[in-house]
VOGU-3710 file (C-alpha; in Angstrom, 3 decimals, decimal comma):
1> xxxxxxxxxx> -49,846/39,562/-2,969  -50,504/41,561/-5,950  -49,327/39,612/-9,065  -48,408/42,908/-10,992  -45,586/43,721/-8,514  -43,070/41,580/-6,747  -41,705/41,592/-3,210  -40,286/44,698/-1,832  -36,672/44,813/-0,362  -38,120/44,728/3,156
11> xxxxxxxxxx> -40,075/41,503/2,339  -37,198/39,882/0,698  -34,937/40,558/3,838  -37,853/39,232/6,155  -38,075/35,981/4,144  -34,185/35,719/4,279  -34,165/36,218/8,075  -36,720/33,566/8,214  -34,675/30,989/6,472  -37,080/31,065/3,430
21> xxxxxxxxxx> -34,249/31,387/0,866  -33,162/28,994/-1,902  -30,093/27,151/-1,626  -27,202/27,805/-3,831  -26,012/24,933/-6,352  -23,697/22,507/-4,438  -20,035/23,509/-4,660  -18,146/21,268/-7,080  -14,895/21,620/-4,717  -13,982/21,292/-0,928
31> xxxxxxxxxx> -13,949/24,209/1,260  -10,741/25,821/2,433  -11,507/24,466/5,790  -11,741/20,863/4,674  -8,678/21,267/2,543  -6,518/22,316/5,606  -8,199/19,807/7,758  -8,071/16,848/5,364  -4,153/17,526/4,709  -3,051/18,576/8,191
41> xxxxxxxxxx> -4,995/16,085/10,317  -3,527/12,584/9,149  -2,561/9,567/10,943  1,056/9,918/9,750  1,292/13,642/10,349  0,470/12,619/13,938  3,158/10,082/14,109  5,667/12,281/12,666  4,729/15,074/15,340  5,132/12,501/18,091
51> xxxxxxxxxx> 8,454/11,179/16,723  9,642/14,966/16,329  8,781/15,454/20,124  10,923/12,464/21,064  13,905/13,664/18,859  13,628/17,001/20,705  14,167/15,174/23,949  17,588/13,840/22,724  18,799/17,213/21,924  19,954/16,317/18,612
61> xxxxxxxxxx> 17,997/19,125/16,712  19,299/18,720/13,180  17,552/15,222/13,370  14,354/17,187/13,388  14,994/18,069/9,505  12,576/15,273/8,570  9,714/17,436/9,860  10,652/20,245/7,560  10,256/17,673/4,720  6,816/16,899/6,061
71> xxxxxxxxxx> 5,770/20,495/6,530  6,895/21,273/2,950  4,876/18,216/1,553  1,806/19,220/3,231  1,979/22,867/2,418  2,634/21,979/-1,439  -0,639/19,593/-1,084  -2,560/22,380/0,507  -1,327/25,249/-1,695  -1,973/23,108/-4,871
81> xxxxxxxxxx> -5,540/22,163/-3,853  -6,491/25,720/-3,248  -5,213/26,924/-6,425  -7,111/24,241/-8,218  -10,296/25,094/-6,119  -10,130/28,792/-7,074  -9,814/28,130/-10,857  -12,700/25,548/-10,648  -14,898/27,850/-8,512  -14,312/30,757/-10,988
91> xxxxxxxxxx> -15,181/28,506/-13,837  -18,209/27,149/-12,117  -19,766/30,681/-12,005  -19,815/30,661/-15,820  -22,099/27,659/-15,791  -24,481/28,785/-13,361  -27,936/29,555/-14,427  -29,881/32,891/-13,672  -33,560/33,673/-13,627  -35,799/36,675/-14,192
101> xxxxxxxxxx> -37,580/37,645/-11,125  -40,097/40,470/-10,843  -39,454/42,593/-7,582  -41,116/45,883/-6,445  -38,345/47,785/-8,176  -38,684/45,829/-11,452  -37,499/42,677/-13,147  -34,074/41,690/-11,927  -31,681/38,978/-12,948  -30,762/36,631/-9,919
111> xxxxxxxxxx> -28,812/33,485/-9,263  -30,884/30,498/-7,960  -29,785/31,178/-4,325  -31,064/34,752/-4,261  -34,635/33,641/-4,866  -36,885/33,759/-1,849  -40,467/32,211/-1,001  -43,320/34,111/-2,746  -40,839/35,481/-5,611  -42,274/35,822/-8,863
121> xxxxxxxxxx> -40,212/34,000/-11,570  -40,453/34,865/-15,233  -40,313/31,580/-16,958  -39,542/31,120/-20,580  -39,329/28,048/-22,971  -36,332/25,841/-22,047  -36,072/27,320/-18,461  -36,020/24,904/-15,415  -37,700/25,711/-12,378  -35,333/26,166/-9,456
131> xxxxxxxxxx> -38,354/25,991/-6,764  -41,722/24,690/-6,312  -44,390/27,101/-7,160  -47,897/28,056/-8,527  -48,529/29,449/-11,949  -49,982/32,949/-11,435  -49,899/34,118/-15,183  -49,823/32,323/-18,415  -51,732/31,812/-21,661  -50,884/28,030/-21,316
141> xxxxxxxxxx> -47,670/26,142/-20,813  -46,384/22,677/-21,305  -44,051/21,221/-18,547  -41,720/18,118/-18,628  -41,987/16,500/-15,326  -40,503/13,294/-16,349  -38,297/13,296/-13,125  -41,742/12,658/-11,124  -43,644/10,413/-13,594  -40,962/8,900/-15,554
151> xxxxxxxxxx> -42,921/9,981/-18,639  -41,401/12,293/-21,236  -44,860/13,478/-22,327  -45,209/17,117/-21,270  -48,129/18,174/-19,166  -50,203/21,213/-19,810  -50,448/23,703/-17,231  -52,885/26,642/-16,762  -53,210/29,603/-14,040  -53,482/28,290/-10,713
161> xxxxxxxxxx> -51,699/24,759/-11,187  -48,640/23,976/-9,256  -45,472/23,033/-10,783  -42,368/21,598/-9,123  -38,645/22,293/-9,033  -36,495/20,401/-11,634  -39,437/20,770/-14,366  -38,874/22,232/-17,626  -40,910/24,628/-19,672  -41,198/22,775/-23,184
171> xxxxxxxxxx> -43,554/25,493/-24,557  -45,114/28,949/-23,630  -44,141/31,224/-20,863  -45,390/32,055/-17,291  -45,086/33,859/-14,037  -44,617/31,493/-11,316  -44,884/32,210/-7,568  -42,322/30,339/-5,304  -44,133/28,183/-2,679  -41,230/25,923/-1,525
181> xxxxxxxxxx> -37,643/26,808/-1,657  -34,214/25,382/-0,401  -34,393/22,180/1,423  -38,176/21,937/1,128  -38,394/21,876/-2,769  -38,856/18,745/-4,507  -35,608/18,839/-6,423  -33,517/19,305/-3,334  -35,208/16,441/-1,634  -34,598/14,230/-4,848
191> xxxxxxxxxx> -30,857/15,449/-5,033  -30,307/14,835/-1,545  -31,403/11,007/-1,911  -29,303/10,589/-5,150  -26,384/12,337/-3,338  -26,686/10,012/-0,435  -25,006/7,140/-2,392  -21,551/6,493/-2,414  -18,709/8,804/-3,648  -16,674/8,343/-6,552
201> xxxxxxxxxx> -14,505/5,282/-6,260  -10,810/5,259/-6,725  -8,972/2,029/-7,449  -5,564/4,008/-7,186  -6,335/5,651/-3,902  -8,161/2,357/-2,586  -4,891/0,549/-3,300  -2,631/3,167/-1,691  -5,126/3,231/1,329  -4,953/-0,352/1,748
211> xxxxxxxxxx> -1,202/-0,302/1,982  -1,297/2,636/4,602  -3,822/0,733/6,535  -1,534/-2,259/6,852  1,422/0,048/7,762  -1,076/1,788/10,455  -1,395/-1,656/12,204  2,332/-2,525/11,877  4,266/0,640/12,413  3,419/1,763/16,027
221> xxxxxxxxxx> 3,952/-1,820/17,758  6,999/-2,511/15,564  8,545/0,822/16,529  7,701/0,130/20,260  9,373/-3,340/20,050  12,474/-2,024/18,348  12,768/0,570/20,910  12,788/-1,932/23,786  15,227/-4,103/22,046  17,670/-1,330/21,550
231> xxxxxxxxxx> 17,407/-0,504/25,390  18,017/-4,230/26,223  20,870/-4,336/23,864  22,487/-1,557/26,003  21,904/1,426/23,646  21,461/4,796/25,432  17,981/6,080/25,386  19,044/8,615/22,882  20,417/6,163/20,519  17,351/4,052/20,964
241> xxxxxxxxxx> 14,951/7,106/20,155  17,072/8,051/17,198  17,242/4,593/15,646  13,691/4,062/16,295  12,546/7,296/14,915  14,608/6,482/11,580  13,004/3,288/11,379  9,325/4,545/11,623  10,113/7,561/9,421  11,371/5,265/6,817
251> xxxxxxxxxx> 8,157/3,028/6,976  5,841/5,983/6,314  5,235/6,781/2,460  3,773/10,086/3,340  4,604/11,651/-0,048  2,509/9,047/-1,969  -0,809/10,181/-0,853  0,216/13,607/-1,332  1,604/13,203/-4,869  -1,476/11,336/-5,883
261> xxxxxxxxxx> -3,830/13,902/-4,420  -1,470/16,864/-5,883  -1,631/15,232/-9,290  -5,205/14,943/-9,276  -5,635/18,426/-8,455  -3,170/19,465/-11,064  -5,333/17,551/-13,533  -8,471/19,294/-12,292  -6,784/22,687/-12,759  -5,806/21,668/-16,254
271> xxxxxxxxxx> -9,120/20,492/-17,377  -10,670/23,837/-15,951  -8,569/25,482/-18,613  -10,238/23,299/-21,127  -13,608/24,228/-19,865  -14,391/21,066/-17,850  -15,292/21,189/-14,248  -14,582/18,268/-11,972  -16,702/17,641/-8,895  -14,602/14,764/-7,400
281> xxxxxxxxxx> -11,011/14,404/-8,061  -11,211/10,633/-8,253  -13,465/10,666/-11,239  -10,526/11,759/-13,340  -8,990/8,295/-12,635  -12,492/6,874/-13,109  -12,834/7,929/-16,464  -9,758/6,656/-17,640  -10,628/3,205/-16,678  -14,148/3,400/-18,534
291> xxxxxxxxxx> -14,812/0,921/-21,035  -18,626/1,447/-21,677  -19,813/5,044/-22,391  -23,530/5,666/-22,618  -24,355/8,618/-24,826  -27,335/10,805/-24,932  -28,419/11,670/-28,464  -28,996/15,391/-28,141  -25,882/17,592/-27,096  -23,479/14,604/-27,336
301> xxxxxxxxxx> -23,918/13,177/-30,791  -25,978/16,008/-32,100  -25,636/19,695/-31,368  -29,049/20,154/-30,390  -29,967/22,286/-33,286  -32,285/21,195/-36,086  -31,905/21,974/-39,745  -34,213/21,795/-42,657  -33,161/18,854/-44,891  -35,582/18,913/-47,519
311> xxxxxxxxxx> -39,335/19,731/-48,617  -41,153/17,268/-50,897  -44,306/18,660/-52,594  -47,318/16,419/-52,675  -50,796/16,604/-54,545  -49,655/18,614/-57,523  -48,041/21,422/-55,394  -44,807/23,166/-56,719  -41,689/23,447/-54,387  -42,098/27,213/-54,236
321> xxxxxxxxxx> -45,771/26,964/-53,419  -45,101/24,779/-50,520  -42,093/26,704/-49,278  -44,387/29,921/-49,215  -47,011/28,149/-47,309  -44,614/26,447/-44,798  -42,658/29,787/-44,210  -45,921/31,989/-43,876  -47,602/29,262/-41,673  -44,647/28,848/-39,255
331> xxxxxxxxxx> -44,097/32,648/-38,871  -47,842/33,247/-38,356  -48,000/30,657/-35,614  -45,290/32,179/-33,668  -43,866/28,981/-32,070  -40,422/29,165/-30,475  -39,413/25,502/-30,541  -36,320/24,017/-32,258  -38,244/22,720/-35,263  -39,783/26,364/-35,718
341> xxxxxxxxxx> -36,339/27,940/-35,581  -35,094/25,443/-38,117  -37,814/26,430/-40,456  -37,608/30,233/-39,757  -33,748/30,432/-40,549  -34,349/28,570/-43,859  -37,557/29,911/-45,322  -38,792/33,367/-46,178  -41,471/35,195/-44,279  -44,313/36,317/-46,305
351> xxxxxxxxxx> -45,788/38,267/-43,559  -49,213/36,488/-43,226  -51,515/37,795/-40,460  -53,091/34,974/-38,255  -56,834/35,338/-37,230  -56,662/32,207/-35,329  -53,657/30,320/-34,032  -53,451/26,733/-32,361  -49,916/26,423/-30,716  -47,927/23,399/-30,788
361> xxxxxxxxxx> -48,869/20,671/-28,240  -46,787/17,842/-27,650  -49,922/15,737/-26,974  -51,514/16,720/-30,383  -47,957/16,869/-32,233  -49,217/19,657/-34,448  -49,778/23,529/-34,470  -51,865/25,395/-36,959  -53,120/28,756/-38,030  -55,837/30,423/-39,948
371> xxxxxxxxxx> -54,832/33,107/-42,610  -56,862/34,732/-45,395  -59,741/32,257/-44,753  -57,373/29,137/-44,964  -56,220/26,722/-42,310  -52,721/25,582/-42,423  -51,501/22,857/-40,076  -47,898/21,602/-39,405  -47,128/18,403/-37,729  -46,536/14,786/-37,506
381> xxxxxxxxxx> -48,552/12,811/-40,113  -49,650/10,132/-38,126  -51,383/12,772/-35,689  -52,951/14,695/-38,295  -54,508/12,096/-40,419  -57,026/9,459/-39,354  -55,159/6,894/-41,277  -51,952/7,347/-43,223  -52,045/5,797/-46,580  -49,741/2,591/-46,952
391> xxxxxxxxxx> -47,686/4,049/-49,674  -46,950/7,433/-47,734  -46,409/5,407/-44,528  -43,679/3,441/-46,388  -42,235/6,559/-47,811  -42,275/8,102/-44,151  -40,448/5,037/-42,851  -37,869/5,239/-45,474  -36,986/8,839/-44,546  -36,949/7,886/-40,505
401> xxxxxxxxxx> -34,769/4,886/-41,467  -32,424/7,737/-42,835  -32,405/9,473/-39,535  -34,933/12,162/-40,601  -37,637/13,676/-38,550  -40,741/13,770/-41,008  -43,230/16,522/-40,682  -46,265/17,472/-43,175  -47,641/20,718/-44,206  -51,740/20,220/-44,733
411> xxxxxxxxxx> -54,670/22,488/-45,568  -57,627/21,725/-43,388  -61,374/22,245/-43,406  -61,471/22,882/-39,540  -58,933/24,227/-37,082  -60,118/23,005/-33,553  -57,554/21,071/-31,326  -59,378/18,061/-31,515  -60,953/18,354/-34,953  -59,134/19,193/-38,091
421> xxxxxxxxxx> -61,951/18,007/-40,463  -60,868/17,147/-43,935  -56,969/16,993/-44,223  -55,414/17,600/-47,532  -51,498/17,123/-47,525  -49,540/19,713/-49,437  -45,898/18,367/-48,726  -43,679/16,586/-46,332  -41,072/18,544/-44,352  -37,689/16,600/-43,533
431> xxxxxxxxxx> -35,764/17,868/-40,502  -32,616/16,507/-39,524  -30,412/16,667/-36,353  -27,152/18,245/-36,859  -24,265/16,209/-36,191  -22,076/17,867/-33,508  -18,697/19,057/-34,964  -15,773/16,795/-34,465  -18,191/14,129/-33,241  -16,975/11,409/-35,599
441> xxxxxxxxxx> -13,219/11,893/-34,561  -14,076/12,010/-30,937  -16,093/8,752/-31,027  -13,249/7,129/-33,301  -10,841/7,980/-30,707  -12,848/6,369/-27,882  -13,569/3,187/-29,912  -9,706/2,934/-30,887  -9,098/2,999/-27,065  -11,357/0,023/-26,379
451> xxxxxxxxxx> -14,223/1,862/-25,099  -17,739/0,543/-26,266  -20,162/3,417/-27,294  -23,889/2,906/-26,421  -26,572/5,259/-27,416  -29,675/5,392/-24,781  -32,203/7,962/-25,968  -35,922/8,533/-25,563  -36,272/9,088/-29,377  -37,381/6,547/-32,207
461> xxxxxxxxxx> -34,682/3,916/-32,090  -34,577/3,976/-35,877  -33,894/7,492/-36,040  -31,145/7,288/-33,312  -29,545/4,138/-34,840  -28,990/6,324/-38,289  -27,573/9,274/-36,415  -25,277/6,859/-34,796  -24,434/5,611/-38,180  -23,583/9,022/-39,226
471> xxxxxxxxxx> -21,434/9,662/-36,210  -19,392/6,677/-36,780  -20,592/4,274/-34,068  -19,803/0,897/-34,328  -22,733/-1,786/-34,254  -25,229/1,058/-34,837  -27,632/-1,485/-36,596  -28,137/-3,390/-33,175  -31,223/-1,437/-31,943  -33,967/-2,085/-29,643
481> xxxxxxxxxx> -37,160/-0,143/-28,945  -37,396/-0,238/-25,012  -41,003/0,701/-25,094  -41,892/-2,634/-26,806  -40,521/-4,647/-24,017  -42,958/-5,811/-21,150  -42,239/-5,317/-17,338  -39,947/-8,539/-17,183  -36,792/-7,381/-19,006  -33,620/-9,289/-19,141
491> xxxxxxxxxx> -31,169/-6,292/-19,149  -28,167/-8,465/-18,914  -29,219/-10,025/-22,169  -30,145/-6,543/-23,705  -26,904/-4,858/-22,779  -24,848/-7,891/-24,294  -26,774/-7,770/-27,793  -27,727/-4,197/-28,413  -25,815/-0,882/-29,126  -28,772/1,584/-29,628
501> xxxxxxxxxx> -31,645/1,906/-27,169  -34,567/4,033/-27,990  -37,671/5,228/-26,207  -35,770/4,458/-22,988  -37,457/5,631/-19,604  -35,365/7,024/-16,695  -35,707/3,873/-14,671  -34,763/1,873/-17,631  -31,564/3,952/-18,161  -30,404/3,242/-14,691
511> xxxxxxxxxx> -31,060/-0,562/-15,020  -29,091/-0,477/-18,180  -26,151/0,859/-16,375  -26,410/-1,662/-13,630  -26,476/-4,471/-16,130  -23,151/-3,379/-17,755  -21,851/-2,985/-14,163  -22,760/-6,383/-13,480  -21,067/-7,742/-16,325  -17,731/-6,033/-14,841
521> xxxxxxxxxx> -17,851/-3,156/-17,132  -16,672/0,402/-15,840  -19,411/2,791/-17,041  -19,648/6,316/-18,004  -22,968/8,190/-18,579  -23,685/11,239/-20,436  -26,928/13,387/-19,742  -28,242/16,879/-19,422  -31,971/16,437/-18,093  -33,369/15,689/-14,564
531> xxxxxxxxxx> -34,479/12,234/-16,056  -30,943/11,346/-16,298  -29,920/11,763/-12,719  -30,669/8,280/-11,679  -28,496/6,815/-14,413  -25,845/9,329/-13,946  -25,517/8,616/-10,166  -25,366/4,930/-10,808  -22,748/5,162/-13,348  -19,281/5,126/-12,388
541> xxxxxxxxxx> -18,600/8,151/-14,080  -21,456/10,838/-14,670  -21,012/13,701/-17,307  -23,294/16,607/-17,494  -23,443/19,367/-20,079  -23,526/22,720/-18,468  -26,584/23,750/-20,602  -28,406/20,911/-18,759  -30,397/21,020/-15,437  -28,929/22,406/-12,130
551> xxxxxxxxxx> -29,863/19,034/-10,618  -27,932/16,969/-13,092  -24,887/19,207/-12,850  -25,115/18,748/-9,079  -24,572/15,071/-9,062  -22,321/14,510/-11,967  -18,675/14,015/-11,771  -17,743/16,168/-14,759  -19,607/19,409/-16,018  -18,846/20,394/-19,662
561> xxxxxxxxxx> -18,952/24,075/-19,277  -19,198/24,694/-23,179  -21,442/21,694/-23,494  -18,890/20,117/-25,657  -18,390/16,492/-25,491  -15,187/16,658/-27,148  -13,503/18,049/-23,986  -13,851/14,537/-22,629  -10,647/13,645/-24,494  -8,823/15,733/-22,296
571> xxxxxxxxxx> -10,384/14,061/-19,223  -9,333/10,540/-20,675  -5,814/11,709/-20,996  -5,416/13,464/-17,802  -6,801/10,458/-16,037  -4,353/8,033/-17,885  -1,541/10,570/-17,104  -2,142/10,382/-13,404  -2,696/6,751/-13,057  0,106/5,700/-15,365
581> xxxxxxxxxx> 2,761/8,230/-13,462  1,655/7,209/-10,019  1,697/3,596/-10,742  5,405/4,067/-11,819  6,613/6,428/-9,357  5,005/4,525/-6,308  7,580/2,132/-6,253  10,168/4,555/-5,267  8,005/5,326/-2,116  7,426/1,762/-1,227
591> xxxxxxxxxx> 11,186/0,820/-1,482  11,859/2,827/1,602  8,832/1,336/3,438  9,740/-2,307/2,483  13,438/-2,115/3,582  12,682/0,094/6,896  9,994/-2,785/7,944  12,514/-5,745/7,268  15,462/-3,897/9,035  13,333/-3,074/12,001
601> xxxxxxxxxx> 12,306/-6,752/12,300  16,073/-7,741/11,771  17,627/-5,301/13,869  15,192/-6,362/16,691  17,390/-9,328/16,979  20,825/-7,993/16,618  23,082/-6,211/19,121  24,065/-3,371/16,595  22,216/-0,127/16,424  19,650/0,670/13,819
611> xxxxxxxxxx> 21,859/1,827/10,577  20,182/5,119/10,326  19,596/8,417/12,025  16,627/10,281/11,173  18,866/13,169/9,543  20,553/10,391/7,118  17,397/9,506/5,507  16,838/13,008/4,200  19,045/12,914/1,299  17,806/9,555/0,249
621> xxxxxxxxxx> 14,078/10,751/0,505  14,578/14,027/-1,110  16,836/13,231/-3,981  16,050/9,792/-4,898  12,350/9,891/-4,272  10,786/13,355/-3,524  12,156/15,665/-6,121  12,250/13,063/-9,180  8,821/11,774/-8,662  7,224/15,248/-8,504
631> xxxxxxxxxx> 8,568/15,652/-12,003  7,963/12,282/-13,316  4,197/12,382/-12,093  3,506/15,308/-14,218  4,918/14,372/-17,354  2,632/13,328/-20,603  1,888/9,534/-20,320  -1,325/8,705/-22,278  -0,911/5,091/-22,672  -3,952/2,676/-21,929
641> xxxxxxxxxx> -4,443/1,621/-18,282  -2,748/-1,664/-17,258  -4,687/-2,200/-14,294  -1,742/-3,895/-12,432  -0,774/-1,333/-9,898  0,767/-3,699/-7,380  2,327/-5,918/-9,739  4,220/-2,901/-11,410  5,153/-1,506/-8,180  6,337/-4,794/-6,570
651> xxxxxxxxxx> 8,509/-5,896/-9,618  10,675/-2,818/-8,771  10,258/-2,078/-5,064  10,709/-5,659/-3,825  14,120/-6,199/-5,531  15,163/-2,657/-4,564  14,374/-3,414/-0,934  15,978/-6,834/-0,910  19,334/-5,295/-2,246  19,149/-2,647/0,377
661> xxxxxxxxxx> 18,647/-5,099/3,241  21,481/-7,269/1,868  24,028/-4,559/1,476  23,237/-3,139/4,980  23,561/-6,392/6,348  26,930/-7,080/4,639  28,203/-3,600/5,941  27,063/-4,202/9,498  28,404/-7,643/9,507  31,473/-7,342/7,424
671> xxxxxxxxxx> 32,358/-3,698/7,666  32,601/-3,783/11,554  34,531/-6,994/11,982  36,729/-7,119/8,887  37,393/-3,623/8,311  36,954/-2,407/11,989  34,540/0,462/10,928  32,670/2,170/13,678  28,879/2,861/13,950  29,361/6,297/12,340
681> xxxxxxxxxx> 31,087/4,693/9,296  28,902/1,856/8,898  25,961/4,155/8,908  27,541/6,425/6,348  28,253/3,451/3,911  24,628/2,332/4,605  23,413/5,737/3,347  25,783/5,475/0,491  24,702/2,002/-0,850  21,095/2,653/-0,046
691> xxxxxxxxxx> 21,182/5,843/-2,066  22,923/3,898/-4,976  20,114/1,368/-4,938  17,419/3,840/-5,026  19,126/5,747/-7,846  19,159/2,686/-10,122  15,504/2,014/-9,071  14,854/5,691/-10,283  16,601/4,800/-13,512  14,370/1,889/-13,947
701> xxxxxxxxxx> 11,245/3,938/-13,015  12,211/6,732/-15,643  12,257/4,340/-18,760  11,672/4,967/-21,309  14,362/7,395/-21,090  15,037/10,699/-22,906  17,295/13,556/-22,408  15,373/15,237/-19,764  14,778/11,797/-17,563  18,206/10,995/-17,875
711> xxxxxxxxxx> 19,371/14,579/-16,965  17,017/14,324/-14,041  18,727/10,986/-12,634  22,142/12,279/-13,454  21,289/15,563/-11,511  19,901/13,752/-8,499  23,060/11,520/-8,420  25,494/14,373/-8,391  23,549/16,029/-5,665  23,616/13,000/-3,693
721> xxxxxxxxxx> 27,484/12,832/-4,127  27,811/16,453/-3,246  25,912/15,771/-0,067  28,970/13,469/1,168  31,574/15,850/-0,275  30,333/19,128/1,289  27,531/18,598/3,804  28,630/15,346/5,483  28,553/16,787/9,039  25,282/18,499/8,513
731> xxxxxxxxxx> 23,677/14,757/7,770  25,863/12,913/10,333  28,018/11,424/7,690  31,773/10,558/7,695  34,115/11,488/5,064  34,280/8,853/2,370  37,763/9,787/0,966  39,376/6,945/3,173  41,197/4,318/1,394  40,216/1,618/4,127
741> xxxxxxxxxx> 36,765/2,578/3,652  37,134/2,756/-0,094  38,411/-0,669/-0,492  35,330/-2,091/1,119  32,558/0,210/-0,525  33,846/0,605/-3,934  33,353/-3,040/-4,991  30,017/-2,822/-3,358  29,072/0,248/-5,463  30,238/-1,366/-8,413
751> xxxxxxxxxx> 28,057/-4,373/-7,984  24,852/-2,372/-7,302  23,493/-2,391/-10,924  24,309/-6,070/-11,801  23,110/-7,276/-8,405  19,718/-5,150/-8,819  19,266/-6,689/-12,224  19,768/-10,117/-11,008  17,574/-9,886/-7,985  14,785/-8,276/-10,357
761> xxxxxxxxxx> 15,104/-11,112/-12,903  14,783/-13,840/-10,312  12,492/-12,249/-7,750  10,815/-9,380/-9,700  9,863/-10,966/-13,077  9,956/-14,749/-12,382  8,036/-14,678/-8,800  6,207/-11,465/-8,164  5,276/-10,983/-11,665  3,090/-14,244/-11,604
771> xxxx> 1,223/-13,382/-8,455  -2,314/-12,125/-8,792  -2,219/-8,971/-6,650  -5,864/-8,004/-6,970
//
């Protein structure tokens, strides 16, 4: 194929038809089909559907109202997650990389998924290859292939050499012909292996799913036994179906999983507004639990931009003379790396014309130019001089300890890549990394939240430690050069002792993360290069910059669209809000579950009918749980994570369930015998007292109270009373304005708060609070 022109439209279509098209970056969200499937096809939805069919047989159609609540809850979950998906997908488009591709009609800008086999890609310094290929045109490039070799040293490539996807051009430019695209490319193979690991873990969802798993085992056999018991106690089949349905509905905490998912989806949408993309929703919770944060120096602590700090003349040169030489040399060489940009922006260009140029090489660590019969070279002193004088070496070491990168400008007798001849130093050039704006405040916040900051970098540990000091990272002086260690490394000892890790290889990064995890820490890791993917995937929470590689972004839990690490504060707060609020409101869902299981077991052995009908549970579920928990779950709550989910839940749920069961037994045993109340009346009082207990529990959960939360509780309580006054018949409730009934239930209502408080003190705080619920 001619190199001067790219593929025609016909050739492109032929390759697309043959499946020789590159793959798009993995989506950060689930598909619409997956969202519908996961929200609709659940075990509890199946149980509710079966129960609804059984109620239909009885002809009591109003008792089907519980299905309306299930449908609304499921619809809310689907709609909210789809809204979140659209917002995140819209933001994802902003972070996608595009590439210049030579086609027959000219050079076009394409996303990586539009590239086909044999396309000609115009690659510039800093670009990452999205496909495997062959270099067709170049004057010489250097490629970072650290994802293959584990070595950060760039490799020189010439025309005809192969390059692999995931590689970065660190210098030069080239036209590369795509040879392997899509699943056949190296980076997709590597990413596939990395992504085959476990998904992000969620302690919160794991705990809730563990509860649901237990209920799954219990609910069907217990319901079947209760149904048979009702028939043996001479209940009609309709009464047995309604009672059993009410019992099983009560056991299902269907809204708890929904509320957790909706809360995480809302958080993901909020984070998208803060320019943070969330790959997996549980990761929001994961970052809130992190207590070790591994930081990459460039892009996280520093902005990635270099700036000229100072020029120090040597050998009787004046400052103005050295500035002129440095400015003329760097402009004549024409390098386009960060160091050259920093010098170009700070120094004037005298307009020298070069007669010979030796471009910068990471292997040589210098670049040079011949102008007006003089050779000038800029680079690292130790690579330009055969032996650095002791006094100068000490001076350079002092500058490095201050976090400065030391270069020198020199005049040479020769200008050959392997021979500079006699070298005369003219001055030292001090370059510094620019500390990212707000870095100090961001790191101080994390450290105040008991998150230990660790710096892991491939740079000189002394330089990195100084930068960490400038950024306010604690224990910055505890540093180690990983390249000085042998093969037998005790990583557990290293992570316990050091804060700054320099000269770290990709494999060592992963081993460090694993060592922290073995020490029972929850680890987050930042990164932007392909060499970071092993550590990012190993970490409990991976954070990638949008300016980084596509491979890194595809496996990270979070992508910072503006490559601004300050945005992680929003993630931390969103995670805490979700965990703290769900831990708080989960108790309200489990109250109904616990008393329903207990009552089902008790009424198996009683002759009286089950105290509730399905329709009667609706006011309790909606007014004391469903509506208030939705508002409570979304309020700001950024306190530190307690890690005591089950303990906090049980301290409220268990006493409340005990109170409900006690009141229902009192109503059933004494109301029918002493006050001659019929089943309709005892079931009405059961609803009344159960609602009263749940409202007290809601008051407890809403603490600390403010006007809005107190108003919410009062509003729910008022609506609950109105149900009895105006909508009693709809919910199969008898009138409560009856003095015979009032003499019985008013003392019980008056005792609800003190009785709840007493049970909570005895059972909740003295017994349950002492149990290890892990």
